[in-house]
N, C-alpha and C positions, 0 to 999 in steps of 0.2 A: 385327431392330430396324429400325425405319422411320426414314430419314434425312430429317427435315423442316425441316432448317436451311436457311439461305439458299443455301448451296452444292449442296444436294440436288436441286434441280428444274431446272437449266439456267440459272438466273438469271446465273451467272457468264459463260457464253458470250453472253447476250444483253447484259448490261452491257458486256462487252468490245467487242461489235461497236457498241453505242451510244457508248462512248468513242472508238472509231476515226472514227465519223461526225462526233463533235463535234469531235475533233482536226482533221479533214480540212476542215471547214467554218471552223473558226478559221483554219486556214492559208490557206484560199481568200481569206477576207476580208483578212488581212493582206497577202496577196500584191497583192490589188486595190488596196488602199490605198497600198501602196508604189508600185505602178505609177501610180495618179493623182498621187502627190506627184512622182514623176520626170517625168511629163508636164507638169506644172504648172511645175516648175522650167526644163524646156526651152523652154516657151512663154514664160515671162519672159525668159529669156536671149536667145531670138531676137528677142523685141520690143525689149530693150534694143540688140541688135546693129543691127537694123534702123533704130532711132531714131538711133544714133550714125552710121551710114552715111547716112542722109538728112540729118542735121546737117551732116556733112563736105560733102555734095554741094551744100548750099545755101549753105554759107559761101563757096564759091568766088567 
């Protein structure tokens, strides 16, 4: 009896590989966005710190 179902012709392996690729790509995007947010927060914090230091130096 021929097995012509979805599971019979190797589609499971192909779909599993595609799922891993999609998951890896998604995690890469999330990691990149998280890194961008961390860098933006660090830049804003540094700008505030430098502004406060400048204001304290000028107020002298």
